[in-house]
N, C-alpha and C positions, 0 to 999 in steps of 0.2 A: 784848833780842830783841823783835821786833814780831810780834804774833799776828794772826790774821784778825779783821776787823770785818765782820759780816754785818748788813745792814739790810733790814728788811721795810717797804717803803713801802706804806701802805694808805690808805684813806679812812674817814671816820667810819661806825660801825655796819657794818663789813665783816667782823665776827667776828675782828678782828685781836688783841683781847685774849685770846681763847681760844687763838688760834695762839701768842701769846706765852707763855701758860701752859704749852703743850706744850714750847716751847723752854726754858723755865725748868726744867721737870721733867726734862730730859735730865741736868742736873747737871754738864755740862762747859763751860758758857758763863756769862760774866758778863753778865747781862741788864739792860737799861735800858728804862724805860717812857716813850715819847714825850719824850725829853729836849729836842727843839727846840720843843716846845709853849711853853716859857718865853719863848723869843725872840719867837715869833709873837704870843702873847696878851699879853705884858707890854710889848713894844716896838713892834709893828707893826700889830696888829689895830685896827680902828676900833671894836670893842666888847669887852666882857668875856665870857669863856667861863663859862657856868653850871657849877656844881658843880666849880670848880677852886680848890683851897686850896693856893696855892703854898708850897713848903717854903723856909724862909729860907736854908738852906745850898746850894740848887741854883743853879748858874750860870745867868745870865739873858740873855746875849747869844750870838749865833751863834758868835763866835770862842771864847768861854770854854767853851761847850758842846762844841764840836768838840775843843778841847784836853783837856777832861775825858775824852772818848771815846778819844782817842789815848793819853792817859796810862794808862787802864785796859787798853788793848790791849798795853801794854808788859809787863803782868803775866800776861795770859792772853787767850784768845779772847773776843771781845765780840759779843753780839747785841743789837740794839735794834729796836723797832718804832716807826714814826713816820708822819707824814703828809707827802706830797710838798709840799702847799701851804704847809707851815711853812717850807720851805727853798728853794722855787723862786721866782724864777729865780736868786737870788744864789749858790746852791751851785755853779752852773755856772761861776762865776768862780773858785771855789776848786779849781783843777785837782788840786792835790796830794791833798786830802782826797777829792775825787770819785773819783780813781783808786785811792785806798787802800781804799775800801769795796767789798764785794761786794753789789751792788744786787739786790733781789728785790721782787716786787710781789704784793699780794693785792687781789682785786676781788670784789664781790658785786653781784648784780642791783640796780641803783640804785633800783628801785621799793621793794624791801624795805629798803634802806639809808635812803632818805629817809623812809619810813614810820616806821622805828624812831627816826631822828634827830628827827623832828617831835614825838614823844612826850616827848622830853627837852629839846629846844631848838627850839620852834616858830619862833623868829625867826632861824634860821640864815641866813647869807648864801649866795648861789649859789657863791661861791668855796669855801666850806666843805664843799660836797658832795664836792669833792676829786678827782674823776676827771680833769678837764681837766689839772690839775697833774701827776697821775700819768702821763698819756700823754706830756706834754712831757718829763718826767723819764726815762721808759723810752726815748723816742725819742732823747734825748741819750746815754743809755748805749749804744744800738745805733750811733749815729753815731760815737762816740768809740772804741768797742772793736771794732766789727764783729761783735759777738756779741749774741744774743737773751737777755735776762735771764730768770730764772725768774719766770713769772707764774702765780699759783695762783688758782683760783676757790674761794671759801669753800664753795659748794655741793658742789664735788668733795671737799673735806675732810670734809664732813658725810656724803656718800654712801659714801666709801671712805677712812676716816681712815688706816689702815695703808698702803695703796698710795700715796695721794697724799703723805703725809708722807715715805715712803721716796723717792719721786721728787724731792721738794723737797730733802731732805737730800743726796741724791746731787748735785743741781744746784749746791748751795752748798758742797760739799766736806766734808760731815759724814757720819759713819758712822750707820747706822740705830740707833734707840733706840725700838723699839715700846712698851716699858714706859712711855715718857713720855706716852702717850695716856691715862693714868689717874693721878689724884692725889687725895690725902686730906689733905695738909698745909694749914695756913692760907694765905689769900691773901697775896701779897707785901706788905710794909709800904709800898713806894712806890706802891701802888695807892690808898692812903688819900687821897692828894691829889686823886683824881678818882673816889672811890668811888661817887658818884651816877650815874656813867655805866656802872658795871660790876657791878651787883648780881647779875645772873644768873650770869655766869661766876665771880664770887667765891663763889657758893654751889654751884657745880657740881663734878662729879668726872670728867667726860669730855666728849667731843664728842657731841652728840645729833644723829641724822639728821633730815632734813626730809622729810615725805611730800608726794606730789603734791597731796593735799587741803590741806595747810598752805600750799603754794605758791599754790594757787588762791585761798585765803582772803586771803593777803597781797596778791595782785594786785587782788582785789575791794575790799579795804579801802583800798588806795592810790587806786583810782579814786574811791571815795567821798570820801576826804580831798581829792583834787585838785579834785573838783567843788565842794567847799565853799570851798577855798582855792586858786585857780588858780595862784598863784605856785609851788606844788610841781610842777605839771605843766610850768611854764616851766623850773624847775630840771632836771627830768628831760630835757626836750627839749634843753637846752644840753649836758648831760653824756653823754647816751646815745651820740652818735657816738664820744666818747673811750673810753667803756666798751667799745664794740664793737671798736675797734682793739686795746685791751688784751686783750680776750677772744680775738682771733685769734692772740695769742701764747701763750695758756695751754696748759699741758701736762696 
């Protein structure tokens, strides 16, 4: 029996790991953490990903990773969060797998995302900001299915965790599990491969709201960073149009 495969396509520093934490806490999904990262950073990227300690037993090319996900979906429903830039555009040629997955997307204000990214990986490439690939991915979903995929703003999850997650779960065919918004158990073992990226969520127990004051500080801090390092403003200018297109689809 084949079970659902739900993918959350995100971009770096979009609160996607906290979102994944909620999905794991539901208890009814087999969850994977960025499985296609292996194909991108081991086989295709022009540089090494900082804070990535690859596990020997993990499949390392697109086809093997896809087959692992399909095999796990024979046993039960699967959820994975990943980045669209890991799989675009070659996933578009894999029509069977593309159609097998329920695609959903998570976006965050790119100023906040780039600011957070720069603190961990100041040499990130423009492609790795990730929003352009997300848009082309979502656009392909709409073109092939005639349906608008679920697009979630991370700020909406922070502002109204229960309401936003209920809407997301309904959109991807899951029953509500509000108890999943709180956790006390240890961080998942497969996060250890990238623990340098996820210290905050690994030590948290719920989603924390963001205040208008925090938002204003983030914008001011990004402006200071971009004044010192103009490439970050170039990254923002490149990806902002794609972010706005995705934002127009958000519920």
